[in-house]
N, C-alpha and C positions, 0 to 999 in steps of 0.2 A: 444522610440524604433521605429526604421525604419526597414521595411522588404522588401527584394527583393525576391519575390516568384519565379521569373524566374531563379535566380541563387542559391536559397536556403540559402541565407545569411541574417543575421540581423545585425543591427548597433545601436550604441549609440553615443552620442556626449558629448564632454567635453568643458569646457570654454564657450564662447559665441555661440557655435554651436547650442544649442537649440533655442536661439533667432533667429539665421539666418534661421534655418529650419522652424520656425514659420512664418517668413516673406516669405519664398518660398511658403509654403502652402497657404498663403494669397494672392499669386499672385504678389508679389514684384519682380522686375527685379534685375539682378545682379548689375546694376548701382545704383539702389535705396538702395540696401543692402550695397554696398561700401560707398555710401554717408552717410548712417546711422552710419556705423562703424567709418568713419573718423571724423564725427561731434560729435558723442556721446561717443565714447570710448577714454579714456585718455591714449593713449599708443604711441603717436608719429607716425612716418612714418612707423613703422612696421605693423600697423593695416591693411593697404591696401594689403600688400603682404600676411599676414596671412589669411585674408578673401578670397582673390583670390585663395590661395592654397587650402583652405577648399572647395570652390566651385568647383575647379578642381577635388578634391577627390570625391565629390558627382557625378560629371560627369563620372569619370573613373569607378565608381562602378554602373553606370547606374541608379542612383537614381534621377537624373535630366538630362534634355537635353536642348540644345539651341533651341529656336523656332523663326520662322520668325516674328510672330506677338507678340506684347506685350500683355500679358493677362490683362484682366480687373481686377484691384485690388478690392477686396471686402472691406467691412467695417472692418477695422482692425487697431487697435491702434499699432503704432510702439512700440516695447518693450522698456522699460526704460533701459538706459545703466546701467550695473552692477557697483557696487561701486569700484571694482577692475577689471582690465582687465586680462583675461586669454585666451591665444591663443585657437581658435576653433580647435577641433580635432575630427576626425571620427574614431571610433573603429569598427573593422570588426570582426564578429563572424561566424564561420563555423561549430560549434559543433552540430548544429541541421539540417545540410544540407539535410540529407536523409529524415528527417521528413518533412521539409518545401517543398521538391520537390515532395512529395506524393500528388497526386491529383486524388483521386478515382472517382470524378465526371467527370473529363475530360480525364482521361486515358481510351480511348475508342478504339474500333475496328469498322469495318464496320457493324458488326452484334451484338455487345454487348456494354453495357454501355450507359451513357447519350448521346443523348436523346432517345436512343432505350430502350424499356422496356425489362427487362431481362425475359427470358422464365420462365413460371410458374414452380415452383418446384413440383415434384411429391409428392403426399400425401400418407400416409399409411405406408406399410411395408418398403419402401425405407428409411424412416426417422427413423425407429426404431433402436435403438442401444441395442443389447442384454445386459442384466445386468444393464442397466441404470435405476435409480429409477424413471425417468420421462417417461419411455417407456409405462407404463400402462395408462398415461394421454394423449398420442398422439391419434389423430383420426384414425379410421380404414378405 
């Protein structure tokens, strides 16, 4: 599962997409991923185009971006090639967009919300709700 909290979208991958995503997270470059795909996946000439298209989909959905410097790759074993090749695909879901875009910690104004402490709530009669079974337990 991949989430873009700025857009309120979440994503899943099919085919070798999960292996490609794992390589991205580990700091592998697009060239390294393409080399892995060409050498390890038995699907002929179509592999390079499929992987390049998948990487473009990730860029278009702002899940990855091109950087000037090559990141330092961590200790990561290159995924084993699957027994059968299946084209990588990115599935986009927007059904939870409103929920994912909620950010009560950072939805702030100049005088309320993080990092500003909310004003203290009045205690006593203002909190009492007539007829509430809990009203008798509230401080006075």
